[in-house]
C-alpha positions as CSV (number, residue, x, y, z in Angstrom):
1,M,0.0,0.0,0.0
2,N,1.5,3.3,-1.1
3,L,0.8,6.0,1.4
4,L,2.3,9.0,-0.5
5,N,-1.2,10.3,-1.4
6,E,-2.9,10.0,2.0
7,S,-4.1,13.2,3.6
8,L,-6.2,13.6,6.7
9,E,-8.1,16.5,8.2
10,S,-9.5,17.5,11.5
11,E,-11.4,20.7,12.6
12,R,-8.2,22.9,12.7
13,L,-5.5,20.8,11.1
14,K,-4.6,18.9,7.9
15,L,-2.0,16.2,7.7
16,V,-0.2,15.7,4.5
17,P,2.6,13.2,3.6
18,L,6.1,14.4,4.4
19,K,7.6,16.3,1.4
20,K,10.9,17.9,0.7
21,E,9.3,21.3,0.6
22,Y,9.1,21.2,4.4
23,R,12.8,20.6,4.9
24,E,13.6,24.2,6.1
25,E,10.8,24.2,8.7
26,I,11.7,20.7,10.0
27,F,15.4,21.7,10.3
28,K,14.6,25.0,12.1
29,E,11.9,23.6,14.5
30,F,13.3,20.2,15.4
31,T,15.5,21.6,18.2
32,P,17.2,20.3,21.3
33,E,14.3,21.7,23.4
34,I,11.8,19.8,21.3
35,T,13.8,16.5,21.4
36,V,14.7,16.6,25.1
37,F,12.3,13.7,25.8
38,M,12.7,12.0,22.4
39,Y,14.9,9.2,21.0
40,P,15.9,11.1,17.9
41,R,18.3,14.1,18.1
42,P,18.0,17.3,16.2
43,P,19.8,17.4,12.9
44,K,23.3,18.9,12.9
45,N,22.8,20.2,9.3
46,I,20.2,20.5,6.6
47,E,21.7,17.4,4.9
48,E,20.6,15.3,7.9
49,T,17.1,16.6,7.5
50,D,17.2,15.7,3.8
51,K,18.3,12.2,4.7
52,F,15.4,11.8,7.1
53,I,12.9,13.0,4.5
54,S,14.3,10.7,1.8
55,Q,14.1,7.7,4.2
56,A,10.5,8.7,5.2
57,L,9.4,9.0,1.6
58,E,10.7,5.5,0.8
59,K,8.8,4.1,3.8
60,L,5.6,6.0,2.7
61,E,5.9,4.6,-0.8
62,R,6.4,1.0,0.6
63,G,3.4,1.5,2.9
64,Q,5.6,0.9,5.9
65,D,5.1,4.3,7.7
66,L,2.5,7.0,7.5
67,Q,4.8,10.0,8.1
68,M,2.8,13.2,8.0
69,V,3.4,17.0,8.2
70,V,0.9,18.8,10.5
71,L,-0.4,22.0,9.0
72,D,-2.9,24.7,10.2
73,K,-5.9,24.0,8.0
74,N,-6.6,27.7,7.3
75,S,-3.2,29.2,6.9
76,N,-1.1,26.1,5.9
77,E,1.4,27.1,8.6
78,F,3.8,24.2,9.5
79,M,3.1,22.9,13.0
80,G,5.3,19.8,13.1
81,C,5.4,16.1,12.2
82,A,3.5,13.0,13.3
83,G,3.4,9.5,12.2
84,L,2.4,5.9,12.5
85,H,5.4,3.6,12.0
86,D,5.4,-0.1,11.0
87,V,1.8,0.1,10.0
88,N,1.9,-3.4,8.4
89,T,2.6,-5.0,11.8
90,P,0.2,-5.9,14.7
91,T,1.8,-3.2,16.8
92,P,2.5,0.0,14.9
93,E,4.1,2.9,16.8
94,M,2.7,6.4,17.0
95,G,4.7,9.5,17.5
96,I,4.5,13.3,17.2
97,W,6.4,16.5,17.7
98,L,5.1,20.0,17.3
99,K,7.1,23.2,17.1
100,K,7.3,25.2,20.3
101,S,4.9,27.9,19.2
102,A,2.2,25.3,18.3
103,Q,2.3,23.5,21.7
104,G,-0.2,23.8,24.5
105,K,-3.2,24.4,22.2
106,G,-4.6,20.9,21.9
107,R,-3.1,20.3,18.4
108,G,-1.2,17.3,19.6
109,L,-4.3,15.4,20.7
110,E,-6.2,16.6,17.7
111,T,-3.5,15.2,15.4
112,M,-3.2,11.9,17.2
113,R,-7.0,11.4,17.2
114,V,-6.9,11.8,13.4
115,L,-4.1,9.2,13.0
116,K,-5.8,6.8,15.4
117,K,-9.0,7.0,13.5
118,W,-7.2,6.4,10.2
119,A,-5.5,3.4,11.8
120,D,-8.8,2.0,13.2
121,I,-10.3,2.2,9.7
122,N,-7.4,1.1,7.6
123,L,-5.2,-1.2,9.6
124,G,-5.6,-4.6,11.2
125,Y,-3.6,-4.1,14.4
126,D,-3.7,-5.5,17.9
127,Y,-2.6,-2.2,19.6
128,I,-0.6,0.9,18.9
129,L,2.6,1.6,20.9
130,Y,3.0,5.1,22.1
131,P,6.3,5.5,24.1
132,V,6.5,8.6,26.2
133,A,9.0,10.0,28.6
134,D,7.5,10.0,32.1
135,K,8.1,13.7,32.5
136,N,6.4,14.6,29.2
137,I,3.1,15.3,30.8
138,A,1.5,16.7,27.6
139,S,2.3,13.5,25.6
140,R,1.1,11.3,28.5
141,R,-2.2,13.1,28.4
142,I,-2.5,12.4,24.7
143,A,-2.0,8.6,25.3
144,E,-4.4,8.6,28.2
145,A,-7.1,10.5,26.2
146,L,-6.8,7.8,23.5
147,S,-7.5,5.2,26.3
148,G,-3.9,4.1,26.3
149,N,-2.6,2.0,29.2
150,I,1.0,1.7,30.4
151,A,2.2,-1.7,29.5
152,R,5.9,-1.4,30.4
153,E,8.5,1.0,31.6
154,Y,12.2,1.3,30.8
155,D,15.1,3.7,30.9
156,Q,16.0,5.2,27.5
157,T,19.0,7.1,26.2
158,G,18.3,9.2,23.1
159,L,20.7,9.7,20.2
160,A,21.7,13.1,21.7
161,G,22.7,11.4,25.0
162,N,19.5,12.6,26.8
163,K,18.4,10.1,29.5
164,Y,14.8,9.6,30.5
165,H,12.4,7.1,31.9
166,C,10.0,5.8,29.2
167,L,6.4,4.7,29.7
168,E,5.2,2.5,26.8
169,Y,1.4,3.0,26.4
170,R,-0.7,0.5,24.4
171,I,-3.7,2.0,22.7
172,K,-6.3,-0.6,21.6
173,K,-8.3,-0.5,18.4
174,E,-11.8,0.7,18.5
175,P,-14.4,-1.8,17.3
176,Q,-15.7,-0.8,13.9
177,G,-19.2,-1.4,15.1
178,N,-18.9,1.6,17.5
179,A,-20.8,4.1,15.3
180,D,-20.4,6.9,17.9
181,Y,-16.6,6.6,17.7
182,F,-16.5,6.9,14.0
183,S,-19.1,9.6,13.7
184,R,-17.9,12.0,16.3
185,S,-16.0,15.1,15.2
186,I,-12.2,14.8,15.5
């Protein structure tokens, strides 16, 4: 399944497949402050961002990952990136980062609800993994709002050398017979 043409919308946001045209924004906004509780590290140069985008495009084309850019629906302003990784497995992994100025406005949860709904409709999975640093309260709230439960905990060292305690949430699939879930506004 080629995912290069997928696009999703919510009330305030649109999610489009990652493209090279967003390289400058990604490079500028994926900062040490943003990645303090994440495994990836910020790019050292624009070429590292280009490499990330090339790899993501290959995975989109192969149908392995749904790597999206989050945009404001009205202005098309870049907000960040979100994705579902390993979508062809029983346990895909969900992740998101938003630029600093986009945080604290409910956009993270809105984005993840859209991705979760897409997964519930399009994927046959057992549960979605959502690893979160225990001190990242905003991301923990997202997982819990999606009815995620902590399944395991472990210590993690990110690629930038940042150490944190990780909580791995498991988010179950909503039954497709649940009409309320699929009709409610996201």
